[in-house]
PyMOL Python script that loads the backbone (N, CA, C, O; Angstrom):
from pymol import cmd

cmd.read_pdbstr("""\
ATOM      1  N   MET A   1      11.671   3.559  24.705  1.00  0.00           N
ATOM      2  CA  MET A   1       9.921   3.751  23.642  1.00  0.00           C
ATOM      3  C   MET A   1      10.298   2.233  22.570  1.00  0.00           C
ATOM      4  O   MET A   1      11.305   1.821  21.994  1.00  0.00           O
ATOM      5  N   GLY A   2       8.554   1.651  22.755  1.00  0.00           N
ATOM      6  CA  GLY A   2       9.178   0.397  22.304  1.00  0.00           C
ATOM      7  C   GLY A   2       8.540   0.346  21.369  1.00  0.00           C
ATOM      8  O   GLY A   2       7.758   1.209  20.972  1.00  0.00           O
ATOM      9  N   LEU A   3       8.915  -1.227  20.625  1.00  0.00           N
ATOM     10  CA  LEU A   3       8.837  -1.141  19.628  1.00  0.00           C
ATOM     11  C   LEU A   3       7.531  -0.655  18.173  1.00  0.00           C
ATOM     12  O   LEU A   3       7.717  -0.499  16.967  1.00  0.00           O
ATOM     13  N   PHE A   4       6.229  -0.543  19.054  1.00  0.00           N
ATOM     14  CA  PHE A   4       5.280  -0.522  18.577  1.00  0.00           C
ATOM     15  C   PHE A   4       5.658   1.435  18.390  1.00  0.00           C
ATOM     16  O   PHE A   4       5.361   2.073  17.379  1.00  0.00           O
ATOM     17  N   ASP A   5       5.999   1.731  19.006  1.00  0.00           N
ATOM     18  CA  ASP A   5       6.014   3.573  19.286  1.00  0.00           C
ATOM     19  C   ASP A   5       6.858   3.814  18.112  1.00  0.00           C
ATOM     20  O   ASP A   5       6.485   4.516  17.172  1.00  0.00           O
ATOM     21  N   LYS A   6       8.011   3.222  18.170  1.00  0.00           N
ATOM     22  CA  LYS A   6       8.867   2.947  16.756  1.00  0.00           C
ATOM     23  C   LYS A   6       7.868   3.292  15.399  1.00  0.00           C
ATOM     24  O   LYS A   6       7.638   4.368  14.848  1.00  0.00           O
ATOM     25  N   ALA A   7       7.442   2.089  15.144  1.00  0.00           N
ATOM     26  CA  ALA A   7       6.402   2.016  13.859  1.00  0.00           C
ATOM     27  C   ALA A   7       5.921   2.763  14.086  1.00  0.00           C
ATOM     28  O   ALA A   7       6.092   3.556  13.161  1.00  0.00           O
ATOM     29  N   LYS A   8       5.182   3.269  14.947  1.00  0.00           N
ATOM     30  CA  LYS A   8       3.586   4.490  14.508  1.00  0.00           C
ATOM     31  C   LYS A   8       4.353   5.287  14.905  1.00  0.00           C
ATOM     32  O   LYS A   8       3.739   5.748  15.867  1.00  0.00           O
ATOM     33  N   GLU A   9       5.802   6.083  14.831  1.00  0.00           N
ATOM     34  CA  GLU A   9       6.490   7.345  14.338  1.00  0.00           C
ATOM     35  C   GLU A   9       7.008   7.434  12.900  1.00  0.00           C
ATOM     36  O   GLU A   9       7.122   8.390  12.134  1.00  0.00           O
ATOM     37  N   PHE A  10       7.419   5.506  12.723  1.00  0.00           N
ATOM     38  CA  PHE A  10       8.403   6.204  10.935  1.00  0.00           C
ATOM     39  C   PHE A  10       6.753   5.796  10.180  1.00  0.00           C
ATOM     40  O   PHE A  10       6.758   6.127   8.994  1.00  0.00           O
ATOM     41  N   VAL A  11       5.765   5.334  10.508  1.00  0.00           N
ATOM     42  CA  VAL A  11       4.818   5.288   9.937  1.00  0.00           C
ATOM     43  C   VAL A  11       3.676   6.674   9.684  1.00  0.00           C
ATOM     44  O   VAL A  11       2.589   6.681   9.107  1.00  0.00           O
ATOM     45  N   THR A  12       4.291   7.584  10.245  1.00  0.00           N
ATOM     46  CA  THR A  12       3.176   9.140  10.587  1.00  0.00           C
ATOM     47  C   THR A  12       4.043  10.281  10.862  1.00  0.00           C
ATOM     48  O   THR A  12       3.917  11.277  11.576  1.00  0.00           O
ATOM     49  N   ASP A  13       5.286   9.692   9.813  1.00  0.00           N
ATOM     50  CA  ASP A  13       6.893  11.224   9.728  1.00  0.00           C
ATOM     51  C   ASP A  13       6.374  11.211   8.776  1.00  0.00           C
ATOM     52  O   ASP A  13       6.372  10.050   8.367  1.00  0.00           O
ATOM     53  N   PRO A  14       5.422  12.472   7.476  1.00  0.00           N
ATOM     54  CA  PRO A  14       5.700  13.194   7.310  1.00  0.00           C
ATOM     55  C   PRO A  14       6.970  12.689   5.344  1.00  0.00           C
ATOM     56  O   PRO A  14       6.700  12.374   4.185  1.00  0.00           O
ATOM     57  N   ASP A  15       7.968  12.878   5.991  1.00  0.00           N
ATOM     58  CA  ASP A  15       8.793  12.269   4.820  1.00  0.00           C
ATOM     59  C   ASP A  15       8.417  11.106   4.957  1.00  0.00           C
ATOM     60  O   ASP A  15       7.310  11.112   4.419  1.00  0.00           O
ATOM     61  N   ASN A  16       8.604  10.122   5.319  1.00  0.00           N
ATOM     62  CA  ASN A  16       7.747   9.229   5.392  1.00  0.00           C
ATOM     63  C   ASN A  16       6.861   9.025   4.465  1.00  0.00           C
ATOM     64  O   ASN A  16       6.988   8.612   3.313  1.00  0.00           O
ATOM     65  N   VAL A  17       5.987   9.336   5.039  1.00  0.00           N
ATOM     66  CA  VAL A  17       4.307   9.409   4.004  1.00  0.00           C
ATOM     67  C   VAL A  17       5.068   9.316   2.842  1.00  0.00           C
ATOM     68  O   VAL A  17       5.385   8.239   2.338  1.00  0.00           O
ATOM     69  N   GLU A  18       5.572  11.126   2.107  1.00  0.00           N
ATOM     70  CA  GLU A  18       5.982  11.279   0.924  1.00  0.00           C
ATOM     71  C   GLU A  18       5.979   9.775   0.200  1.00  0.00           C
ATOM     72  O   GLU A  18       5.372   9.132  -0.657  1.00  0.00           O
ATOM     73  N   LYS A  19       7.625   9.616   1.610  1.00  0.00           N
ATOM     74  CA  LYS A  19       8.388   9.054   0.834  1.00  0.00           C
ATOM     75  C   LYS A  19       7.860   7.767   0.009  1.00  0.00           C
ATOM     76  O   LYS A  19       8.450   7.399  -1.006  1.00  0.00           O
ATOM     77  N   ALA A  20       6.266   6.845   0.697  1.00  0.00           N
ATOM     78  CA  ALA A  20       5.725   5.960   0.876  1.00  0.00           C
ATOM     79  C   ALA A  20       4.705   7.084  -0.619  1.00  0.00           C
ATOM     80  O   ALA A  20       5.340   7.119  -1.672  1.00  0.00           O
ATOM     81  N   LYS A  21       3.631   7.691  -0.637  1.00  0.00           N
ATOM     82  CA  LYS A  21       3.101   8.132  -2.016  1.00  0.00           C
ATOM     83  C   LYS A  21       4.156   8.107  -3.294  1.00  0.00           C
ATOM     84  O   LYS A  21       3.653   8.138  -4.417  1.00  0.00           O
ATOM     85  N   GLY A  22       5.188   8.068  -3.205  1.00  0.00           N
ATOM     86  CA  GLY A  22       6.790   8.440  -4.403  1.00  0.00           C
ATOM     87  C   GLY A  22       6.445   6.745  -4.566  1.00  0.00           C
ATOM     88  O   GLY A  22       6.959   6.557  -5.668  1.00  0.00           O
ATOM     89  N   GLN A  23       6.028   5.735  -4.250  1.00  0.00           N
ATOM     90  CA  GLN A  23       6.408   4.927  -4.563  1.00  0.00           C
ATOM     91  C   GLN A  23       4.918   4.012  -5.002  1.00  0.00           C
ATOM     92  O   GLN A  23       4.984   2.847  -5.394  1.00  0.00           O
ATOM     93  N   LEU A  24       3.436   4.866  -4.835  1.00  0.00           N
ATOM     94  CA  LEU A  24       2.796   4.237  -5.601  1.00  0.00           C
ATOM     95  C   LEU A  24       1.823   4.792  -6.941  1.00  0.00           C
ATOM     96  O   LEU A  24       0.741   5.337  -7.160  1.00  0.00           O
ATOM     97  N   THR A  25       2.897   4.300  -7.583  1.00  0.00           N
ATOM     98  CA  THR A  25       2.149   4.895  -8.549  1.00  0.00           C
ATOM     99  C   THR A  25       1.001   3.784 -10.019  1.00  0.00           C
ATOM    100  O   THR A  25       1.355   2.839  -9.314  1.00  0.00           O
ATOM    101  N   ASP A  26       0.856   3.678 -10.211  1.00  0.00           N
ATOM    102  CA  ASP A  26      -0.285   3.261 -10.577  1.00  0.00           C
ATOM    103  C   ASP A  26       0.830   1.703 -11.486  1.00  0.00           C
ATOM    104  O   ASP A  26       0.465   0.579 -11.830  1.00  0.00           O
ATOM    105  N   GLU A  27       1.348   1.965 -11.522  1.00  0.00           N
ATOM    106  CA  GLU A  27       2.726   0.750 -12.051  1.00  0.00           C
ATOM    107  C   GLU A  27       2.571  -0.037 -10.625  1.00  0.00           C
ATOM    108  O   GLU A  27       1.969  -1.096 -10.444  1.00  0.00           O
ATOM    109  N   ASN A  28       3.219   0.696  -9.729  1.00  0.00           N
ATOM    110  CA  ASN A  28       3.231  -0.616  -8.710  1.00  0.00           C
ATOM    111  C   ASN A  28       2.631  -1.449  -8.040  1.00  0.00           C
ATOM    112  O   ASN A  28       2.876  -2.577  -7.610  1.00  0.00           O
ATOM    113  N   VAL A  29       1.011  -0.073  -7.968  1.00  0.00           N
ATOM    114  CA  VAL A  29       0.235  -0.411  -7.126  1.00  0.00           C
ATOM    115  C   VAL A  29      -0.347  -1.968  -8.060  1.00  0.00           C
ATOM    116  O   VAL A  29      -0.820  -3.015  -7.619  1.00  0.00           O
ATOM    117  N   ASP A  30      -0.014  -1.468  -9.660  1.00  0.00           N
ATOM    118  CA  ASP A  30      -1.025  -2.341 -10.121  1.00  0.00           C
ATOM    119  C   ASP A  30       0.029  -4.152 -10.089  1.00  0.00           C
ATOM    120  O   ASP A  30      -0.631  -5.186 -10.000  1.00  0.00           O
ATOM    121  N   ALA A  31       1.811  -4.240 -10.185  1.00  0.00           N
ATOM    122  CA  ALA A  31       2.234  -5.409 -10.138  1.00  0.00           C
ATOM    123  C   ALA A  31       1.427  -5.979  -8.735  1.00  0.00           C
ATOM    124  O   ALA A  31       0.444  -6.715  -8.646  1.00  0.00           O
ATOM    125  N   ALA A  32       2.200  -5.374  -7.761  1.00  0.00           N
ATOM    126  CA  ALA A  32       1.358  -5.527  -6.469  1.00  0.00           C
ATOM    127  C   ALA A  32       0.498  -6.458  -6.247  1.00  0.00           C
ATOM    128  O   ALA A  32       0.891  -7.594  -5.981  1.00  0.00           O
ATOM    129  N   THR A  33      -0.908  -6.134  -6.319  1.00  0.00           N
ATOM    130  CA  THR A  33      -2.398  -6.598  -6.865  1.00  0.00           C
ATOM    131  C   THR A  33      -1.958  -7.939  -7.925  1.00  0.00           C
ATOM    132  O   THR A  33      -2.394  -8.982  -7.439  1.00  0.00           O
ATOM    133  N   ASP A  34      -1.488  -8.086  -8.749  1.00  0.00           N
ATOM    134  CA  ASP A  34      -1.681  -8.845  -9.385  1.00  0.00           C
ATOM    135  C   ASP A  34      -0.482  -9.831  -8.733  1.00  0.00           C
ATOM    136  O   ASP A  34      -1.014 -10.932  -8.593  1.00  0.00           O
ATOM    137  N   LYS A  35       0.658  -9.884  -8.360  1.00  0.00           N
ATOM    138  CA  LYS A  35       0.682 -10.647  -8.065  1.00  0.00           C
ATOM    139  C   LYS A  35       0.201 -11.405  -6.232  1.00  0.00           C
ATOM    140  O   LYS A  35       0.463 -12.508  -5.752  1.00  0.00           O
ATOM    141  N   LEU A  36      -0.634 -10.110  -5.599  1.00  0.00           N
ATOM    142  CA  LEU A  36      -1.054 -11.188  -4.376  1.00  0.00           C
ATOM    143  C   LEU A  36      -1.773 -11.503  -4.924  1.00  0.00           C
ATOM    144  O   LEU A  36      -2.160 -12.557  -4.420  1.00  0.00           O
ATOM    145  N   LYS A  37      -2.761 -11.093  -6.437  1.00  0.00           N
ATOM    146  CA  LYS A  37      -4.144 -12.421  -6.699  1.00  0.00           C
ATOM    147  C   LYS A  37      -3.489 -13.546  -7.261  1.00  0.00           C
ATOM    148  O   LYS A  37      -4.181 -14.522  -7.551  1.00  0.00           O
ATOM    149  N   GLU A  38      -1.904 -13.574  -7.519  1.00  0.00           N
ATOM    150  CA  GLU A  38      -1.927 -15.351  -8.018  1.00  0.00           C
ATOM    151  C   GLU A  38      -1.632 -15.875  -6.325  1.00  0.00           C
ATOM    152  O   GLU A  38      -2.066 -17.016  -6.160  1.00  0.00           O
ATOM    153  N   ILE A  39      -1.025 -15.306  -5.124  1.00  0.00           N
ATOM    154  CA  ILE A  39      -0.757 -15.987  -4.711  1.00  0.00           C
ATOM    155  C   ILE A  39      -2.250 -16.876  -2.938  1.00  0.00           C
ATOM    156  O   ILE A  39      -2.093 -17.776  -2.113  1.00  0.00           O
ATOM    157  N   ALA A  40      -3.476 -15.863  -3.256  1.00  0.00           N
ATOM    158  CA  ALA A  40      -4.186 -15.557  -2.475  1.00  0.00           C
ATOM    159  C   ALA A  40      -5.985 -16.539  -3.407  1.00  0.00           C
ATOM    160  O   ALA A  40      -6.039 -16.699  -4.626  1.00  0.00           O
ATOM    161  N   PRO A  41      -6.564 -16.769  -2.923  1.00  0.00           N
ATOM    162  CA  PRO A  41      -7.873 -17.567  -3.293  1.00  0.00           C
ATOM    163  C   PRO A  41      -7.894 -16.952  -4.113  1.00  0.00           C
ATOM    164  O   PRO A  41      -6.855 -16.347  -4.377  1.00  0.00           O
ATOM    165  N   ASP A  42      -8.941 -16.785  -4.868  1.00  0.00           N
ATOM    166  CA  ASP A  42     -10.019 -16.685  -5.876  1.00  0.00           C
ATOM    167  C   ASP A  42     -10.749 -15.641  -5.565  1.00  0.00           C
ATOM    168  O   ASP A  42     -11.062 -14.550  -6.040  1.00  0.00           O
ATOM    169  N   GLN A  43     -11.003 -16.532  -4.276  1.00  0.00           N
ATOM    170  CA  GLN A  43     -12.222 -14.962  -3.576  1.00  0.00           C
ATOM    171  C   GLN A  43     -11.558 -13.789  -3.035  1.00  0.00           C
ATOM    172  O   GLN A  43     -12.349 -13.340  -2.206  1.00  0.00           O
ATOM    173  N   ALA A  44     -11.383 -13.665  -3.040  1.00  0.00           N
ATOM    174  CA  ALA A  44      -9.573 -12.238  -1.997  1.00  0.00           C
ATOM    175  C   ALA A  44     -10.053 -11.871  -3.359  1.00  0.00           C
ATOM    176  O   ALA A  44     -11.109 -11.378  -2.961  1.00  0.00           O
ATOM    177  N   ASP A  45     -10.110 -11.726  -4.608  1.00  0.00           N
ATOM    178  CA  ASP A  45      -9.270 -10.570  -6.374  1.00  0.00           C
ATOM    179  C   ASP A  45     -10.746  -9.643  -6.207  1.00  0.00           C
ATOM    180  O   ASP A  45     -11.067  -9.168  -7.297  1.00  0.00           O
ATOM    181  N   GLY A  46     -11.466  -9.376  -5.364  1.00  0.00           N
ATOM    182  CA  GLY A  46     -12.182  -8.595  -5.264  1.00  0.00           C
ATOM    183  C   GLY A  46     -12.087  -7.692  -4.011  1.00  0.00           C
ATOM    184  O   GLY A  46     -12.876  -6.751  -3.928  1.00  0.00           O
ATOM    185  N   ALA A  47     -11.278  -7.883  -3.134  1.00  0.00           N
ATOM    186  CA  ALA A  47     -10.942  -7.577  -2.185  1.00  0.00           C
ATOM    187  C   ALA A  47      -9.361  -6.564  -2.696  1.00  0.00           C
ATOM    188  O   ALA A  47      -9.269  -5.339  -2.606  1.00  0.00           O
ATOM    189  N   ILE A  48      -8.529  -7.294  -3.094  1.00  0.00           N
ATOM    190  CA  ILE A  48      -7.323  -7.392  -3.426  1.00  0.00           C
ATOM    191  C   ILE A  48      -7.501  -6.155  -4.762  1.00  0.00           C
ATOM    192  O   ILE A  48      -6.322  -5.981  -5.071  1.00  0.00           O
ATOM    193  N   ASP A  49      -8.094  -5.506  -5.412  1.00  0.00           N
ATOM    194  CA  ASP A  49      -8.352  -4.573  -6.296  1.00  0.00           C
ATOM    195  C   ASP A  49      -8.736  -4.076  -5.802  1.00  0.00           C
ATOM    196  O   ASP A  49      -8.324  -3.004  -6.247  1.00  0.00           O
ATOM    197  N   SER A  50      -9.711  -3.696  -4.594  1.00  0.00           N
ATOM    198  CA  SER A  50      -9.917  -2.895  -4.467  1.00  0.00           C
ATOM    199  C   SER A  50      -9.612  -1.823  -3.571  1.00  0.00           C
ATOM    200  O   SER A  50     -10.031  -0.669  -3.473  1.00  0.00           O
ATOM    201  N   LEU A  51      -8.311  -2.881  -2.598  1.00  0.00           N
ATOM    202  CA  LEU A  51      -7.611  -2.081  -1.462  1.00  0.00           C
ATOM    203  C   LEU A  51      -6.304  -1.483  -3.282  1.00  0.00           C
ATOM    204  O   LEU A  51      -5.838  -0.343  -3.264  1.00  0.00           O
ATOM    205  N   GLY A  52      -6.012  -2.332  -4.396  1.00  0.00           N
ATOM    206  CA  GLY A  52      -5.716  -1.514  -5.048  1.00  0.00           C
ATOM    207  C   GLY A  52      -6.052  -0.601  -5.571  1.00  0.00           C
ATOM    208  O   GLY A  52      -5.214   0.250  -5.867  1.00  0.00           O
ATOM    209  N   GLU A  53      -7.311  -0.436  -5.864  1.00  0.00           N
ATOM    210  CA  GLU A  53      -7.835   1.907  -6.411  1.00  0.00           C
ATOM    211  C   GLU A  53      -7.354   2.197  -4.971  1.00  0.00           C
ATOM    212  O   GLU A  53      -6.274   2.787  -5.002  1.00  0.00           O
ATOM    213  N   LYS A  54      -8.083   1.837  -2.958  1.00  0.00           N
ATOM    214  CA  LYS A  54      -7.450   2.820  -3.272  1.00  0.00           C
ATOM    215  C   LYS A  54      -6.000   3.081  -2.650  1.00  0.00           C
ATOM    216  O   LYS A  54      -5.836   3.929  -1.772  1.00  0.00           O
ATOM    217  N   ALA A  55      -4.900   2.255  -3.186  1.00  0.00           N
ATOM    218  CA  ALA A  55      -3.374   3.117  -2.609  1.00  0.00           C
ATOM    219  C   ALA A  55      -3.357   3.857  -4.171  1.00  0.00           C
ATOM    220  O   ALA A  55      -2.546   4.689  -4.577  1.00  0.00           O
ATOM    221  N   LYS A  56      -4.415   3.325  -4.826  1.00  0.00           N
ATOM    222  CA  LYS A  56      -3.769   4.073  -5.956  1.00  0.00           C
ATOM    223  C   LYS A  56      -4.063   6.062  -5.687  1.00  0.00           C
ATOM    224  O   LYS A  56      -3.417   6.976  -6.202  1.00  0.00           O
ATOM    225  N   ASP A  57      -5.458   6.176  -4.543  1.00  0.00           N
ATOM    226  CA  ASP A  57      -5.756   7.020  -4.979  1.00  0.00           C
ATOM    227  C   ASP A  57      -5.341   8.345  -3.905  1.00  0.00           C
ATOM    228  O   ASP A  57      -5.388   9.575  -3.915  1.00  0.00           O
ATOM    229  N   PHE A  58      -4.791   6.921  -2.735  1.00  0.00           N
ATOM    230  CA  PHE A  58      -3.450   7.384  -1.927  1.00  0.00           C
ATOM    231  C   PHE A  58      -2.969   8.044  -2.418  1.00  0.00           C
ATOM    232  O   PHE A  58      -3.175   9.255  -2.495  1.00  0.00           O
ATOM    233  N   GLY A  59      -2.062   7.307  -2.962  1.00  0.00           N
ATOM    234  CA  GLY A  59      -0.974   7.510  -3.870  1.00  0.00           C
ATOM    235  C   GLY A  59      -0.746   9.762  -4.531  1.00  0.00           C
ATOM    236  O   GLY A  59       0.188  10.554  -4.404  1.00  0.00           O
ATOM    237  N   GLN A  60      -2.312   9.901  -5.236  1.00  0.00           N
ATOM    238  CA  GLN A  60      -1.838  10.895  -5.928  1.00  0.00           C
ATOM    239  C   GLN A  60      -2.980  11.643  -5.026  1.00  0.00           C
ATOM    240  O   GLN A  60      -3.876  12.391  -5.415  1.00  0.00           O
ATOM    241  N   SER A  61      -2.758  11.332  -4.077  1.00  0.00           N
ATOM    242  CA  SER A  61      -3.314  13.074  -3.110  1.00  0.00           C
ATOM    243  C   SER A  61      -2.444  14.004  -2.719  1.00  0.00           C
ATOM    244  O   SER A  61      -2.841  15.020  -2.147  1.00  0.00           O
TER     245      SER A  61
END
""", "prot")
cmd.dss("prot")
cmd.show_as("cartoon", "prot")
cmd.util.cbc("prot")
cmd.orient("prot")
């Protein structure tokens, strides 16, 4: 099994998905998006905010 296969197995494991969802609190997502916006060019702010909202939605599903 190659590295890609191991990574795919890791991210699709239901236990790992639930652990990830547990970390996707609104506060954690907001902190991550704020940090990204500090280091990314201003043009990326809209995309970062959109990605943050999608992460929040994923964490609540």
